[in-house]
KEFILO-237587 format. One record per residue: chain; x negated, y, z negated of N, C-alpha, C in turn. Coordinates in Angstrom, 3 decimals. Each point is the difference from the previous one (the first is absolute). Example, Ala and Ser with C-alpha at 12.3 -4.5 7.8 and 13.67 -1.06 7.14 Angstrom:
<recs>
+--------+----------+----------+----------+----------+----------+----------+----------+----------+----------+
! cadena !     n.px !     n.py !     n.pz !    ca.px !    ca.py !    ca.pz !     c.px !     c.py !     c.pz !
+--------+----------+----------+----------+----------+----------+----------+----------+----------+----------+
!      A !  -13.190 !   -5.690 !   -7.800 !    0.890 !    1.190 !    0.000 !   -0.900 !    1.200 !    0.000 !
!      A !    0.350 !    1.050 !    0.720 !   -0.820 !    1.190 !   -0.060 !    0.770 !    1.090 !   -0.730 !
+--------+----------+----------+----------+----------+----------+----------+----------+----------+----------+
</recs>
This chain:
<recs>
+--------+----------+----------+----------+----------+----------+----------+----------+----------+----------+
! cadena !     n.px !     n.py !     n.pz !    ca.px !    ca.py !    ca.pz !     c.px !     c.py !     c.pz !
+--------+----------+----------+----------+----------+----------+----------+----------+----------+----------+
!      A !   -0.701 !   -1.049 !   -0.152 !    0.868 !    1.145 !   -0.200 !   -1.012 !    1.058 !    0.434 !
!      A !    0.771 !    1.090 !    0.781 !   -1.360 !    1.089 !    0.331 !    0.662 !    1.097 !   -0.820 !
!      A !   -0.951 !    0.431 !   -1.024 !    0.569 !    0.934 !   -0.879 !    0.211 !    1.757 !    1.368 !
!      A !    0.571 !    0.689 !   -1.066 !    0.464 !    1.539 !    0.770 !   -1.224 !    0.755 !    0.465 !
!      A !   -1.341 !    0.053 !   -0.773 !   -0.745 !    0.051 !    0.188 !   -0.946 !   -0.515 !    1.255 !
!      A !    0.184 !   -1.205 !   -0.191 !   -1.066 !   -0.997 !    1.305 !    1.383 !    0.802 !    0.950 !
!      A !    1.353 !   -0.056 !    0.573 !    0.637 !    0.275 !    0.967 !   -0.287 !    1.250 !    0.145 !
!      A !   -0.188 !    1.220 !   -0.379 !   -0.754 !    1.105 !    0.592 !   -0.717 !    0.605 !    0.367 !
!      A !   -1.375 !   -1.312 !   -0.157 !   -1.158 !    0.691 !    0.215 !   -0.614 !   -2.102 !    0.901 !
!      A !    1.306 !   -0.200 !    0.444 !   -0.543 !   -0.914 !    0.779 !   -0.607 !   -0.181 !    1.532 !
!      A !   -1.125 !   -0.176 !    0.494 !   -0.614 !    0.026 !    0.555 !    0.587 !   -0.219 !    1.766 !
!      A !    1.392 !   -0.993 !   -0.400 !    0.124 !   -0.414 !    1.700 !    1.085 !    0.905 !    0.051 !
!      A !    0.410 !    1.812 !   -0.582 !    0.788 !    0.894 !    0.503 !   -0.559 !    0.740 !    0.987 !
!      A !    0.971 !    0.846 !    0.764 !   -0.822 !    0.863 !    0.868 !   -0.939 !    1.412 !   -1.218 !
!      A !   -0.617 !    0.412 !    1.196 !   -0.980 !    0.696 !   -1.275 !    0.893 !    1.565 !    0.219 !
!      A !    1.199 !    0.076 !    0.013 !    0.962 !    1.387 !    0.167 !    0.687 !   -0.542 !   -1.868 !
!      A !   -0.230 !   -0.820 !    0.141 !    0.879 !   -0.961 !   -2.061 !   -0.784 !   -0.170 !   -0.833 !
!      A !   -1.428 !    0.436 !    0.389 !   -0.801 !   -0.063 !   -0.912 !    0.124 !    0.479 !   -1.314 !
!      A !   -0.393 !   -0.057 !   -1.101 !    0.376 !    0.858 !   -2.052 !   -0.509 !    1.280 !    0.436 !
!      A !   -0.974 !   -0.128 !    0.599 !   -0.921 !    1.264 !   -0.182 !    0.487 !    1.091 !    0.574 !
!      A !    1.178 !   -0.164 !    0.967 !    0.652 !    0.958 !    1.346 !    0.627 !    0.444 !   -1.072 !
!      A !    1.129 !    0.855 !    0.125 !    0.121 !    1.655 !   -0.964 !    1.673 !   -1.632 !   -0.302 !
!      A !    0.956 !   -0.254 !    1.257 !    0.834 !   -0.624 !   -0.582 !   -0.028 !   -1.350 !   -0.188 !
!      A !   -1.001 !   -0.421 !   -0.014 !   -0.362 !   -1.537 !   -1.029 !   -0.420 !    0.381 !   -1.294 !
!      A !   -0.634 !    1.141 !   -0.370 !   -0.532 !    0.772 !   -1.382 !    1.895 !    0.572 !   -0.786 !
!      A !    0.569 !    0.428 !    0.908 !    1.475 !    0.443 !   -0.322 !    0.218 !   -1.410 !   -0.121 !
!      A !    0.490 !   -0.605 !    0.894 !    0.644 !   -1.855 !   -0.402 !   -0.260 !   -0.390 !   -1.551 !
!      A !   -1.573 !   -0.024 !   -0.193 !   -0.248 !   -0.247 !   -1.229 !    0.738 !    0.491 !   -1.359 !
!      A !    0.144 !    1.528 !   -0.030 !    1.245 !    0.328 !   -0.634 !    0.532 !   -0.280 !   -0.514 !
!      A !    1.210 !   -0.044 !    1.267 !    0.797 !   -0.765 !   -0.299 !    0.316 !   -1.729 !   -0.386 !
!      A !   -1.386 !   -0.839 !   -0.239 !    0.523 !   -1.224 !    0.609 !   -0.442 !    0.088 !   -2.021 !
!      A !   -0.322 !    1.070 !   -0.761 !    0.062 !   -0.274 !   -1.716 !    1.209 !   -0.227 !   -0.497 !
!      A !    0.702 !    0.506 !    0.990 !    2.001 !   -0.174 !   -0.971 !    0.868 !   -1.359 !    0.608 !
!      A !   -1.054 !   -0.927 !    0.756 !    0.647 !   -1.522 !    1.013 !    0.760 !   -1.048 !   -1.464 !
!      A !   -0.636 !    0.495 !   -1.427 !    0.757 !   -0.577 !   -1.157 !    1.422 !    0.288 !    0.121 !
!      A !    0.346 !    0.911 !    0.768 !    1.482 !    0.831 !   -0.284 !    0.955 !   -0.730 !    1.405 !
!      A !   -1.023 !   -0.332 !    0.898 !    1.001 !   -1.102 !    1.151 !   -0.980 !    1.110 !    1.334 !
!      A !    0.578 !   -0.847 !    0.621 !   -0.590 !    0.822 !    1.970 !    0.994 !    1.149 !   -0.112 !
!      A !    1.450 !   -0.276 !   -0.359 !    0.800 !    0.240 !    0.690 !   -0.116 !    1.805 !   -0.801 !
!      A !   -0.032 !    0.197 !   -0.966 !   -0.239 !    1.020 !   -0.892 !   -1.044 !    0.620 !    0.643 !
!      A !   -1.581 !   -0.161 !    0.463 !   -0.708 !    0.232 !    0.221 !    0.073 !    0.924 !    1.248 !
!      A !    1.173 !   -1.118 !    1.224 !    0.528 !    0.788 !    1.355 !    0.570 !    1.327 !   -0.447 !
!      A !    1.002 !   -0.349 !   -1.114 !    0.691 !    1.210 !   -0.132 !   -0.682 !    1.162 !   -0.220 !
!      A !   -1.294 !   -0.129 !   -0.926 !   -0.947 !    1.122 !   -0.360 !   -0.793 !    0.192 !    0.984 !
!      A !   -0.559 !   -0.559 !    0.583 !   -0.319 !    0.800 !    1.634 !    0.843 !    0.696 !    0.883 !
!      A !    1.040 !   -0.548 !    0.369 !    0.942 !    0.947 !    0.762 !    0.006 !    1.267 !   -0.837 !
!      A !    0.333 !    0.162 !   -1.289 !    0.302 !    1.111 !   -0.394 !   -1.025 !    1.055 !    0.042 !
!      A !   -1.287 !   -0.734 !    0.006 !   -1.410 !    0.788 !   -0.181 !    0.089 !    0.533 !    1.431 !
!      A !    0.311 !   -0.773 !    0.794 !    0.267 !    0.146 !    1.849 !    0.359 !    0.983 !    0.064 !
!      A !    1.711 !    0.214 !   -0.622 !    0.583 !    1.173 !    0.443 !   -0.680 !    1.530 !   -0.420 !
!      A !    0.024 !   -0.410 !   -1.434 !   -0.759 !    1.164 !   -0.864 !   -1.046 !    0.577 !    0.336 !
!      A !   -1.019 !   -0.899 !    1.153 !   -1.388 !    1.087 !    0.198 !    0.842 !    0.702 !    0.649 !
!      A !    0.779 !   -0.613 !    1.352 !    0.698 !    0.447 !    1.363 !    0.462 !    1.179 !   -0.601 !
!      A !    0.821 !    0.157 !   -0.974 !    0.648 !    1.434 !    0.302 !   -1.472 !    0.673 !   -1.174 !
!      A !   -0.696 !   -0.282 !   -0.352 !   -1.257 !    1.364 !   -0.034 !   -0.606 !    0.097 !    0.668 !
!      A !   -0.333 !   -0.884 !    1.253 !   -0.471 !    0.298 !    1.240 !   -1.058 !   -0.346 !    0.557 !
!      A !   -0.303 !   -1.262 !   -1.528 !   -1.239 !   -0.910 !    0.519 !    0.295 !   -1.047 !    0.617 !
!      A !   -0.068 !    0.619 !    1.392 !    0.594 !   -1.248 !    0.521 !   -1.176 !   -0.910 !    0.512 !
!      A !   -1.465 !    0.424 !   -0.100 !   -0.702 !   -1.172 !    0.266 !   -0.078 !   -1.113 !   -0.988 !
!      A !    0.138 !    0.655 !   -1.487 !   -0.105 !   -0.657 !   -1.083 !    1.979 !   -1.376 !    0.150 !
!      A !    0.819 !    1.022 !    0.726 !    0.716 !   -0.690 !    0.241 !   -0.282 !   -1.441 !    0.661 !
!      A !   -0.655 !    0.168 !    1.080 !   -0.486 !   -0.295 !    0.947 !   -0.681 !   -1.262 !   -0.518 !
!      A !   -0.996 !   -0.103 !   -1.075 !   -0.422 !   -1.323 !   -0.848 !    0.371 !   -0.728 !   -0.377 !
!      A !    1.037 !    0.753 !   -0.982 !    0.747 !   -0.874 !   -1.104 !    1.048 !   -0.704 !    1.530 !
!      A !    0.354 !    0.131 !    0.433 !    0.876 !   -0.988 !    1.801 !   -0.752 !   -1.019 !    0.242 !
!      A !   -1.134 !    0.425 !    0.192 !   -0.797 !   -1.230 !    0.505 !   -0.720 !   -0.971 !   -1.147 !
!      A !   -0.306 !    0.773 !   -1.087 !    0.025 !   -0.858 !   -1.497 !    1.772 !   -1.331 !   -0.235 !
!      A !    0.884 !    0.896 !    0.307 !    1.360 !   -0.341 !   -0.480 !    0.179 !   -1.388 !    1.267 !
!      A !   -0.848 !    0.597 !    1.125 !    0.693 !   -1.397 !    1.725 !   -0.653 !   -0.971 !   -0.879 !
!      A !   -1.313 !   -0.014 !   -0.144 !   -1.106 !   -0.750 !   -1.161 !    0.411 !   -1.013 !   -0.984 !
!      A !    0.660 !    0.550 !   -0.710 !    0.789 !   -0.397 !   -1.402 !    1.299 !   -0.761 !    0.147 !
!      A !    0.454 !    0.145 !    0.891 !    1.479 !   -0.559 !    0.466 !   -0.106 !   -1.255 !    0.266 !
!      A !   -1.522 !   -0.027 !    1.564 !   -0.627 !   -1.032 !    0.633 !   -0.561 !   -0.918 !   -0.748 !
!      A !   -1.294 !    0.582 !   -1.423 !   -0.051 !   -1.120 !   -0.352 !    0.730 !   -0.534 !   -1.590 !
!      A !    1.018 !    0.811 !   -0.521 !   -0.085 !    0.032 !   -1.505 !    1.780 !   -0.323 !   -0.112 !
!      A !    0.736 !   -0.336 !    1.237 !    1.443 !    0.154 !   -0.367 !    0.065 !   -1.070 !    1.731 !
!      A !    1.061 !   -0.672 !   -1.365 !    0.984 !   -1.024 !    1.577 !    0.388 !    0.825 !    0.389 !
!      A !    0.142 !   -1.213 !    1.117 !    1.169 !    0.583 !    0.957 !    1.338 !    0.164 !   -0.350 !
!      A !    1.069 !   -0.543 !   -1.085 !    0.533 !    0.621 !   -0.673 !    0.220 !    1.186 !   -0.488 !
!      A !   -0.571 !    0.331 !   -0.579 !    0.081 !    1.273 !   -0.909 !   -0.639 !    0.879 !    0.833 !
!      A !   -0.305 !    0.058 !    1.330 !   -0.209 !    1.198 !    0.702 !    1.278 !    0.295 !    0.637 !
!      A !    0.111 !    1.435 !   -0.019 !    1.550 !    0.719 !    1.070 !   -0.331 !    0.607 !    1.158 !
+--------+----------+----------+----------+----------+----------+----------+----------+----------+----------+
</recs>
């Protein structure tokens, strides 16, 4: 079983999804909340994306979208995705 840290640092991923990238670091910050479950973490990420967009921080919101896409593909089951 691969832990969360192992998934983030996976050498099999593309270079865009490395933990050293901005969205990789953002994802790591959200993963500390996984004890709450995947759905609440997803909702938190969606709320943050909306909040940063409303503040005009479009680049940051875009990085959060990339982190969210990776989160849903790696940490959520198909049934939990909406």
